[in-house]
C-alpha positions in Angstrom: -29.4 -16.4 11.0 -30.4 -12.7 8.6 -30.2 -12.3 5.1 -28.9 -9.9 3.3 -32.4 -9.1 2.3 -33.7 -8.8 5.7 -30.8 -6.6 6.5 -31.6 -4.1 3.8 -35.4 -3.6 5.0 -33.6 -2.6 8.7 -31.3 -0.1 6.7 -34.1 1.7 4.6 -36.2 2.0 7.8 -33.5 3.6 9.7 -33.5 0.7 11.8 -30.2 -0.8 11.3 -26.7 -1.2 14.2 -24.0 -0.4 11.9 -20.4 -0.5 13.8 -17.1 0.0 11.9 -14.7 -2.9 12.3 -12.8 -1.3 15.0 -16.5 -0.6 17.0 -17.6 -4.0 16.9 -14.8 -5.6 18.6 -15.5 -3.6 22.0 -19.2 -4.1 21.7 -19.0 -7.8 21.1 -16.4 -8.0 24.5 -19.4 -6.1 26.3 -22.6 -8.0 24.5 -20.9 -11.2 23.6 -20.6 -13.0 20.3 -24.5 -14.0 20.0 -25.8 -11.0 21.2 -24.1 -8.6 19.4 -25.0 -11.1 15.7 -28.4 -10.5 16.6 -28.4 -7.1 17.0 -25.2 -6.0 14.6 -26.3 -5.5 10.9 -23.4 -4.1 9.3 -20.0 -4.0 9.9 -17.8 -1.3 7.9 -14.0 -2.1 6.8 -12.0 -0.3 4.8 -8.1 0.6 3.2 -6.6 3.3 1.5 -2.9 3.0 0.1 -1.4 2.7 -3.4 -2.8 -0.1 -5.7 -0.9 -0.5 -8.9 -3.1 -2.6 -10.5 -5.8 -0.1 -11.3 -7.1 2.1 -14.5 -10.1 3.1 -16.1 -12.1 2.6 -19.3 -12.8 6.0 -21.0 -14.8 6.4 -24.4 -13.9 9.9 -25.5 -17.3 10.2 -27.7 -16.4 11.6 -31.9 -15.7 14.5 -32.8 -16.6 15.7 -36.5 -15.2 14.6 -38.6 -14.8 11.1 -37.1 -11.6 9.5 -36.0 -10.4 5.9 -35.2 -7.8 6.6 -32.4 -5.3 3.9 -32.6 -2.6 5.8 -30.6 -4.0 8.1 -27.3 -2.3 10.3 -24.6 -3.6 12.4 -21.8 -1.3 15.0 -20.7 1.5 12.7 -22.5 0.7 9.5 -20.8 -0.1 6.9 -23.3 -3.3 5.1 -23.0 -4.1 1.1 -24.6 -6.3 1.8 -27.5 -6.7 -1.5 -29.3 -10.6 -2.1 -28.5 -12.7 0.4 -30.5 -13.0 3.6 -32.1 -12.7 6.4 -29.2 -12.5 3.5 -26.3 -8.8 3.4 -24.8 -7.7 2.0 -21.2 -5.2 4.3 -18.7 -3.3 2.3 -16.5 -2.0 4.0 -13.0 1.5 2.7 -13.6 1.7 3.9 -17.1 4.9 7.0 -17.3 4.3 10.1 -18.8 6.6 9.9 -22.4 7.9 13.1 -21.7 8.5 13.9 -18.0 12.0 15.6 -17.5 12.4 13.5 -14.4 12.3 9.9 -16.1 14.7 11.1 -18.5 17.3 13.4 -16.7 16.7 11.8 -13.3 16.2 8.2 -13.6 14.5 6.9 -10.6 12.1 10.4 -9.9 8.9 9.1 -11.3 7.0 12.3 -11.5 3.9 11.6 -13.2 1.8 9.0 -14.4 -1.6 7.4 -15.0 -2.8 7.6 -11.3 -2.0 11.2 -11.8 -4.0 11.6 -14.7 -7.1 9.8 -12.6 -6.9 11.9 -9.8 -6.8 15.3 -12.1 -10.1 13.9 -13.9 -11.9 13.3 -10.6 -11.0 16.7 -9.6 -12.9 17.8 -12.7 -9.2 19.9 -14.1 -8.7 19.8 -17.9 -6.1 17.3 -19.3 -4.7 17.1 -23.0 -6.5 14.7 -24.9 -3.5 14.0 -28.2 -5.0 11.3 -30.3 -4.1 9.7 -34.3 -5.1 7.4 -36.6 -4.2 5.7 -40.1 -7.9 7.1 -41.4 -10.3 4.9 -42.9 -13.3 5.4 -45.5 -15.9 5.7 -42.2 -13.2 7.2 -39.7 -11.4 10.2 -42.0 -9.7 11.8 -39.6 -6.1 11.0 -38.4 -5.3 13.5 -35.7 -7.1 15.4 -32.8 -5.6 17.8 -29.8 -8.3 19.1 -27.7 -8.8 19.8 -23.8 -11.4 17.9 -22.1 -12.7 17.2 -18.3 -14.4 14.3 -17.0 -18.0 15.9 -18.2 -16.4 15.7 -21.7 -16.7 11.7 -21.5 -19.3 9.7 -22.0 -17.7 7.0 -19.9 -14.7 6.7 -17.2 -15.0 3.6 -15.4 -12.6 2.3 -13.2 -11.8 -1.2 -13.6 -8.6 -2.4 -11.2 -7.6 -6.1 -12.0 -5.9 -6.4 -8.4 -6.9 -4.1 -5.3 -7.5 -4.8 -1.3 -4.7 -7.4 -0.9 -5.8 -9.6 2.0 -2.3 -9.4 3.4 1.1 -8.1 2.3 4.7 -8.1 2.2 6.7 -6.1 4.9 10.2 -5.0 3.1 13.5 -4.9 4.6 17.1 -4.6 2.9 19.8 -6.7 4.3 21.9 -5.7 1.2 24.7 -2.5 2.3 23.0 -0.4 0.1 20.0 2.1 0.1 18.0 0.2 -2.4 14.6 1.8 -3.7 11.4 -0.2 -3.9 7.3 -0.2 -4.2 7.5 0.0 -0.5 9.4 2.8 -0.3 13.3 3.6 0.3 15.1 0.9 2.6 18.4 1.6 4.5 20.7 -1.0 4.4 21.6 -3.9 6.5 18.0 -4.1 8.0 17.6 -1.0 9.6 13.5 0.0 8.9 11.0 -2.1 6.8 7.8 -0.8 4.8 4.5 -2.4 5.1 1.3 -1.2 3.1 -1.8 -2.6 4.9 -4.7 -1.3 7.0 -4.2 -4.2 9.6 -7.4 -4.8 11.5 -9.8 -2.6 9.5 -9.0 -3.8 5.9 -12.1 -6.1 4.2 -10.4 -9.3 3.3 -8.7 -9.8 6.5 -12.3 -9.4 8.3 -13.4 -11.8 5.9 -10.4 -14.2 5.4 -12.8 -17.6 3.7 -15.1 -14.7 1.7 -18.3 -15.6 3.1 -20.2 -12.7 2.4 -17.5 -10.7 -0.2 -17.8 -12.4 -3.6 -18.8 -11.4 -7.3 -21.6 -8.9 -7.1 -21.0 -7.3 -4.0 -21.6 -3.6 -3.5 -18.3 -1.7 -2.4 -17.0 2.1 -1.7 -14.5 2.9 -4.3 -13.1 6.4 -3.2 -17.2 8.0 -3.0 -18.9 6.1 -5.6 -20.7 2.6 -5.0 -18.8 0.5 -7.6 -18.4 -3.4 -7.2 -16.7 -7.0 -7.0 -16.5 -8.3 -10.5 -14.2 -11.2 -10.2 -11.1 -12.1 -8.0 -8.5 -10.4 -8.2 -5.3 -11.1 -10.2 -2.9 -13.1 -8.3 -5.5 -14.6 -5.8 -3.9 -17.3 -3.7 -6.0 -18.4 -1.2 -4.2 -21.7 -0.8 -1.7 -20.0 2.1 -0.7 -20.2 5.8 -3.1 -19.3 7.7 -3.3 -18.5 11.5 -5.8 -20.5 14.2 -8.3 -17.8 13.4 -8.2 -18.3 9.6 -6.3 -14.9 8.6 -4.1 -15.5 6.0 0.1 -14.9 7.3 0.6 -14.1 3.6 -0.5 -12.5 0.6 -3.8 -14.3 -0.4 -6.6 -13.0 -2.0 -7.5 -10.0 -3.8 -10.5 -8.4 -5.8 -11.3 -6.8 -8.9 -13.2 -3.3 -8.8 -15.2 -1.6 -10.9 -17.3 1.5 -10.6 -18.1 4.9 -12.2 -15.2 7.6 -12.0 -17.7 10.6 -12.2 -19.2 10.0 -8.7 -15.5 9.7 -6.7 -14.3 11.7 -4.3 -10.9 13.0 -5.0 -10.0 13.1 -1.6 -9.8 9.0 -2.3 -8.0 9.1 -6.0 -4.2 10.3 -5.6 -1.8 9.9 -8.0 1.5 8.8 -6.2 5.3 9.0 -7.4 7.3 6.2 -5.9 11.0 7.0 -6.3 12.9 4.2 -7.9 10.0 2.4 -9.1 7.3 4.3 -10.5 4.3 6.2 -10.9 0.6 4.9 -8.8 -2.8 5.5 -7.6 -3.6 5.7 -3.9 -7.5 4.5 -3.7 -9.4 4.3 -0.7 -12.0 1.9 -0.6 -14.9 0.4 1.7 -16.8 -2.8 1.9 -19.6 -3.5 4.4 -19.8 -7.1 5.9 -23.8 -7.8 6.4 -23.5 -9.6 9.9 -25.3 -13.0 8.9 -24.7 -14.9 11.8 -22.6 -15.4 14.7 -19.3 -16.9 12.5 -19.3 -13.9 10.1 -19.6 -11.7 13.6 -16.4 -13.7 14.8 -14.0 -12.7 11.6 -14.8 -9.2 12.4 -13.4 -9.1 15.3 -10.0 -9.7 14.3 -7.2 -7.2 15.6 -3.9 -6.4 14.7 -2.5 -8.0 17.0 -3.6 -11.5 15.7 -2.4 -10.7 12.1 0.9 -11.7 11.0 2.7 -10.6 7.8 6.0 -12.3 6.1 9.1 -9.6 6.3 10.7 -9.8 2.8 14.4 -9.3 1.8 14.1 -7.0 -1.0 17.5 -6.6 -1.8 17.6 -10.1 -2.8 14.6 -12.5 -1.9 11.9 -10.4 -3.1 13.5 -9.7 -7.0 14.8 -13.3 -7.5 11.5 -15.0 -6.4 13.7 -16.9 -3.9 10.2 -17.8 -1.3 12.8 -17.0 1.6 11.1 -15.3 4.4 13.3 -13.5 6.8 11.0 -13.0 9.7 7.1 -13.0 11.1 5.6 -10.0 12.5 2.2 -8.8 13.6 0.3 -5.3 12.3 0.1 -4.7 16.2 4.8 -4.4 16.5 4.9 -2.7 13.1 1.9 0.0 13.9 4.1 1.1 17.2 6.8 2.1 14.0 9.5 0.4 15.9 10.1 -3.4 16.5 13.1 -5.9 16.7 13.6 -8.4 13.9 16.0 -11.3 14.3 17.6 -9.3 17.7 17.9 -5.9 15.8 15.1 -3.2 16.7 14.2 -1.3 13.5 11.9 1.3 12.1 8.9 0.4 10.9 6.5 2.7 8.4 3.2 2.2 6.1 3.0 3.7 2.7 -0.8 3.2 3.5 -2.8 5.0 6.0 -4.7 4.1 9.2 -5.8 7.3 9.4 -7.7 7.3 5.6 -8.7 3.9 6.1 -10.7 5.0 9.8 -12.6 7.4 8.0 -13.6 5.9 5.0 -15.1 3.2 7.4 -16.7 6.0 9.0 -18.3 7.7 5.9 -19.4 4.1 5.1 -21.3 3.8 8.1 -22.7 7.1 8.1 -24.1 6.4 4.4 -25.7 2.7 5.7 -27.2 4.3 8.5 -28.6 7.2 6.3 -30.5 4.7 4.1 -27.7 6.1 1.2 -26.1 2.8 0.3 -27.5 -0.5 0.3 -25.7 -3.9 0.4 -25.7 -6.3 -2.8 -25.4 -10.1 -1.6 -22.6 -11.8 -4.0 -24.1 -13.0 -7.0 -20.8 -15.6 -7.1 -18.2 -16.9 -4.7 -14.4 -16.1 -4.8 -12.1 -18.9 -5.0 -10.6 -21.0 -2.2 -7.7 -22.6 -3.3 -5.4 -21.6 -5.4 -1.9 -20.6 -5.5 0.3 -18.3 -7.7 2.5 -20.0 -10.2 6.0 -18.9 -11.9 6.2 -17.6 -15.3 8.3 -20.0 -16.9 11.6 -19.0 -18.6 11.9 -21.1 -21.9 14.5 -21.0 -24.7 12.9 -23.2 -27.1 8.9 -24.0 -27.4 10.2 -28.1 -26.8 11.8 -27.3 -23.2 10.1 -28.4 -20.4 
């Protein structure tokens, strides 16, 4: 058994052994679990892909005279301003009000909150427009200016749901093309779309949240961020394989980090035809190898991870709970697989290459002593399911 404190001391002394979630598999094959658990201190995991439940809190600072912002736009994308005088929240999927694509080409969503977040991280200037009803202490009623990230007091990412532990594979069993957040789906089950880093994905390497919890330090698009709670739709009471890996959606994380320290390579605005705007985000999470048990969980491979194939033409939108098939990520990554006796194309909305790059960047930062681990201060729930929203016509309806 090792503690996080002991591992951090090894990191600070330059003696820590750090491996990525890919590298550790061969290492354990050669050394065995017990010996490897003694030698390996940290395993780095990572993912990169669209994470719609993301956004940032911004404090703009006060002009002279002061303003109590009640309506706010950045590059014509609305923010939520029901907080305080110059605080606002920018959501990744919020669409630009004036985007001609939204007005004249339905389904062609070209610009939204995720794109504004990318521009800010790139250091580009964006237009701030805000309105106010005016008060005795906040007399200004309107402001229009151009700002960049350095003009902001704080701009902090606060993401309600990132790092899905597993996710659906989308198929279309109807006779027409449909457009989803997992991409364009051809009719009659000709292709599938998915989004996961599989064996590199953080929560698939820690399926029971032994090391990842509230207070865990994460690599959030280049910044050092933290887990501040379980994510929305966290549903760990799920079907699992013998090694504990969820075979469906399962857990999620709420993450926060300072956008002033982020790398624009890993903060990318996304336009998804027929769905809307989003944000592709790069996340890395180190797993401290405190015991052989923790190490065993990091040995998960794509062939061990199953995902549910859901019909997005009917069963997903109607929320029926029906599953068309189960496939492994090893099958998906081949780009072609068989479902119900039919060969179909498979494509990923996430980037495995970017996830691999992040796992190595995080490894390098830990080896150099630039990234120390933070022991979780509280656990993530191990039980819970998502609930369907009841639709009632009156308050008295059951």
